[in-house]
C-alpha positions in Angstrom: -15.9 -68.8 3.4 -14.6 -67.6 0.0 -17.8 -65.8 -0.7 -17.6 -64.1 2.8 -14.0 -63.0 2.1 -15.0 -61.6 -1.3 -17.8 -59.6 0.3 -15.3 -58.1 2.9 -12.9 -57.2 0.1 -15.6 -55.5 -1.9 -16.7 -53.6 1.1 -13.2 -52.5 1.9 -12.7 -51.4 -1.7 -15.9 -49.3 -1.6 -14.7 -47.6 1.6 -11.3 -46.8 0.1 -12.8 -45.5 -3.2 -15.6 -43.6 -1.5 -19.2 -43.2 -2.6 -20.1 -43.7 -6.2 -20.0 -40.7 -8.6 -23.8 -40.4 -8.6 -23.8 -40.0 -4.8 -21.1 -37.4 -4.9 -23.0 -35.6 -7.7 -26.2 -35.6 -5.6 -24.3 -34.2 -2.6 -22.8 -31.4 -4.7 -26.2 -30.6 -6.3 -27.9 -30.3 -2.9 -25.2 -28.3 -1.1 -25.8 -24.6 -0.2 -22.9 -22.5 -1.7 -24.2 -19.1 -0.6 -22.2 -16.8 1.6 -24.5 -13.9 2.5 -26.6 -11.1 0.9 -24.0 -8.4 1.6 -21.8 -10.2 -1.0 -24.4 -10.3 -3.6 -24.0 -7.4 -6.0 -26.2 -5.9 -8.7 -24.1 -5.4 -11.8 -24.5 -1.9 -13.1 -23.1 -0.9 -16.5 -22.8 2.8 -17.3 -20.8 4.8 -19.8 -17.3 5.6 -18.6 -18.2 9.3 -18.8 -21.1 8.9 -16.3 -19.2 6.6 -13.9 -18.2 9.0 -11.2 -21.5 10.9 -11.3 -23.5 7.7 -11.0 -21.4 6.4 -8.0 -21.7 9.8 -6.2 -25.5 9.9 -6.8 -26.1 6.3 -5.6 -24.1 6.7 -2.4 -25.7 10.1 -1.7 -29.1 8.4 -1.9 -28.4 5.3 0.2 -25.2 6.2 2.2 -22.3 3.8 2.6 -18.8 3.7 1.2 -17.0 2.7 -2.0 -14.0 0.6 -2.9 -11.0 2.0 -4.7 -11.7 2.6 -8.3 -9.5 1.0 -11.0 -9.3 -0.2 -14.6 -9.3 -3.9 -15.1 -9.9 -6.8 -17.4 -12.9 -8.6 -15.9 -13.9 -10.7 -18.9 -12.1 -13.8 -20.3 -11.5 -12.1 -23.6 -9.6 -8.8 -24.0 -11.4 -5.7 -22.6 -10.9 -2.9 -20.2 -13.4 -1.4 -17.8 -13.5 1.0 -14.9 -14.7 -0.9 -11.9 -15.8 0.0 -8.4 -18.0 -1.3 -5.6 -20.6 0.8 -3.8 -21.3 -0.7 -0.4 -24.4 0.8 1.0 -26.7 -0.3 4.0 -29.4 -1.0 1.4 -27.3 -3.2 -0.9 -24.0 -3.6 -2.8 -23.5 -2.8 -6.4 -20.6 -3.6 -8.8 -20.3 -0.7 -11.3 -18.6 -1.1 -14.7 -17.7 1.6 -17.2 -16.1 -0.1 -20.2 -13.5 1.7 -22.1 -13.6 -0.9 -24.8 -16.6 -2.7 -26.5 -18.3 -5.0 -24.0 -17.7 -8.7 -25.0 -20.7 -10.9 -25.3 -22.7 -11.9 -23.2 -21.5 -9.5 -20.5 -23.9 -6.7 -19.6 -26.9 -9.0 -19.5 -26.1 -10.7 -16.2 -28.2 -9.2 -13.4 -26.3 -10.0 -10.3 -23.1 -11.5 -9.0 -23.4 -14.0 -6.2 -20.4 -15.0 -4.1 -20.2 -18.7 -3.6 -18.0 -20.9 -1.4 -16.9 -23.2 -4.3 -17.3 -21.9 -7.8 -16.9 -25.2 -9.8 -19.3 -27.1 -7.5 -21.8 -24.2 -7.4 -21.9 -24.0 -11.2 -22.3 -27.8 -11.5 -25.1 -27.6 -9.0 -26.8 -24.8 -10.9 -26.6 -26.9 -14.1 -28.0 -29.9 -12.4 -30.9 -27.7 -11.3 -31.8 -26.4 -14.7 -29.3 -23.6 -15.5 -27.1 -23.4 -18.6 -23.5 -22.3 -18.6 -23.3 -19.1 -20.7 -19.6 -18.5 -19.8 -17.5 -21.2 -18.3 -15.4 -20.5 -15.3 -12.5 -18.0 -15.9 -10.0 -16.1 -13.8 -10.4 -12.4 -13.0 -8.0 -10.1 -11.1 -9.3 -11.2 -7.7 -10.8 -14.7 -8.2 -12.8 -16.7 -10.6 -16.2 -16.2 -12.3 -18.8 -17.9 -14.4 -22.2 -16.8 -15.9 -25.2 -19.0 -15.9 -28.7 -18.7 -17.3 -31.9 -20.0 -15.6 -35.1 -20.9 -17.3 -36.9 -17.8 -18.4 -33.7 -16.2 -19.5 -32.5 -15.0 -16.1 -28.7 -14.5 -16.2 -26.5 -14.4 -13.2 -22.8 -14.4 -12.4 -21.4 -16.7 -9.8 -18.0 -15.7 -8.4 -15.3 -16.7 -5.9 -12.6 -14.6 -4.3 -9.0 -15.7 -3.9 -8.9 -13.7 -0.6 -12.0 -14.1 1.4 -13.8 -10.7 1.6 -15.4 -9.3 4.7 -18.3 -6.9 4.4 -20.6 -5.5 7.1 -24.1 -7.0 7.3 -26.7 -4.9 5.4 -29.2 -2.7 7.1 -31.9 -3.9 4.7 -31.6 -6.7 2.2 -32.5 -5.8 -1.4 -34.6 -8.0 -3.6 -33.6 -9.4 -7.0 -36.7 -8.5 -9.1 -37.3 -11.1 -11.8 -40.1 -10.4 -14.4 -41.5 -13.5 -16.0 -44.7 -14.7 -17.7 -46.6 -17.7 -16.5 -44.9 -19.9 -19.2 -41.6 -19.7 -17.3 -42.4 -18.7 -13.7 -43.0 -22.1 -12.1 -40.1 -23.7 -13.8 -37.7 -21.0 -12.8 -39.0 -20.9 -9.2 -38.6 -24.7 -8.8 -35.1 -24.7 -10.1 -34.0 -21.6 -8.2 -35.4 -23.0 -4.9 -33.6 -26.3 -5.4 -30.3 -24.6 -6.1 -30.5 -21.8 -3.5 -32.1 -23.8 -0.7 -34.6 -21.0 -0.6 -38.1 -20.9 0.7 -41.3 -19.2 -0.5 -42.3 -16.5 2.0 -45.5 -15.5 0.0 -47.2 -16.5 -3.2 -49.9 -13.9 -3.9 -51.8 -14.7 -7.1 -53.8 -11.5 -6.9 -51.2 -8.9 -6.1 -51.8 -5.3 -7.2 -50.7 -4.6 -10.8 -49.4 -1.2 -9.8 -46.0 -2.9 -9.2 -45.6 -3.6 -12.9 -47.3 -0.5 -14.2 -50.7 -2.0 -14.6 -52.9 -0.2 -12.0 -56.4 -1.8 -11.7 -55.1 -5.2 -12.7 -53.5 -8.0 -10.8 -50.3 -10.1 -11.1 -48.8 -13.0 -9.3 -46.0 -12.0 -6.8 -43.8 -14.7 -5.4 -41.4 -13.6 -2.5 -38.4 -15.9 -1.9 -35.7 -15.8 0.7 -32.4 -17.7 0.7 -28.7 -17.4 1.6 -28.4 -15.3 -1.6 -30.9 -12.8 -0.2 -34.4 -11.8 -1.3 -36.0 -12.4 -4.7 -39.4 -11.1 -6.0 -40.7 -13.0 -9.0 -43.3 -10.8 -10.7 -45.5 -12.9 -13.0 -47.6 -10.9 -15.5 -48.7 -10.9 -19.2 -45.4 -9.2 -20.0 -47.2 -6.1 -21.4 -45.2 -3.7 -19.2 -44.9 0.1 -19.8 -41.5 1.6 -19.5 -39.6 1.6 -17.1 -41.1 -1.5 -15.5 -39.0 -4.6 -16.1 -35.9 -2.5 -16.6 -35.2 -2.5 -12.9 -33.2 -5.5 -11.6 -33.2 -4.6 -7.9 -35.6 -3.3 -5.3 -34.0 -1.4 -2.4 -35.8 -1.2 0.9 -35.5 2.0 2.9 -37.1 3.2 6.2 -38.5 6.5 4.8 -39.3 6.4 1.0 -40.2 10.1 0.8 -37.0 11.2 2.4 -34.9 8.8 0.2 -36.6 10.1 -3.0 -35.7 13.6 -2.0 -32.1 12.6 -1.5 -32.1 10.9 -4.9 -33.5 14.0 -6.7 -31.0 16.2 -4.9 -28.3 13.8 -6.1 -29.3 14.1 -9.7 -31.7 11.1 -10.0 -35.2 11.3 -11.5 -38.4 9.7 -10.2 -39.9 7.8 -13.3 -43.0 6.3 -11.7 -44.8 6.5 -8.4 -44.9 6.5 -5.5 -47.6 4.0 -5.5 -49.0 1.8 -2.7 -49.5 -2.0 -3.0 -50.6 -3.6 0.3 -48.0 -2.7 3.0 -45.5 -1.5 0.3 -45.0 2.0 -0.9 -42.6 2.2 -3.9 -41.3 4.2 -6.8 -39.1 3.8 -9.8 -35.9 5.9 -9.9 -33.3 6.5 -12.7 -29.9 7.5 -11.6 -27.3 9.5 -13.6 -25.9 7.1 -16.3 -29.3 5.4 -16.8 -29.5 2.8 -14.0 -33.1 2.2 -13.0 -34.0 0.9 -9.6 -37.2 0.3 -7.5 -37.1 1.8 -4.1 -39.6 0.9 -1.4 -40.6 1.1 2.2 -42.9 -1.3 4.1 -45.3 -0.3 6.9 -45.6 -2.5 10.0 -48.6 -4.8 10.1 
């Protein structure tokens, strides 16, 4: 009888306390913290003198609207930057034009991903192979952190005090990650676990045109998750400029028409157009130096 009573007491205590820490940690590690690809922004750093010209050129190319421009401190250490969003049907960008030196390691993060719970998301990223480069800190509208994934892929995770509301995208851009075979599988495994993503295609003999190696082949892994699309481009790393300098690929309906808009708006076509399978693409540099891949895809 005493043993039975002790068992009941221990069971009641476990219910009161909740699951052990390891169980809570596992639940946090496996949760999906994504919000939607319209809230995932490519981070674009340009000189303050080029800021307005770049914004105007980007919006003229892809359409859309902009947020109000302002000057803020967006880093945990003293700094001042011009900041503005460009919300286009092809993807959202966060533009920074620093008026002070840029504190380390800012400027190397590729994207900002909105999450439902910043601390839990960062913890989950670390459990899935990421490293904290900048621990969570407040910004004027929420909180941020920067993590690095295997292969040196830097990302910002962020959370807003006031929940934002952006219209769905017309086409979802892809985060273009360039890696060698040494890092690719490790990165892909950890990113899939964190993002709850799935591999849409893993082409180990994709045309090398996409990385400036016509006549050769690369491995191209296409991933989709709540954070949007990702293309992992696996090559020998011997890439001619400007390949590898692009962080985002923007999908458009008519590539030729979009390139004409870009040129009219002051951008330059650096490479292409080339065709790789169903995809026709080009590399474009906007005023201020931002390089992007732009592509269209034909129906099967």
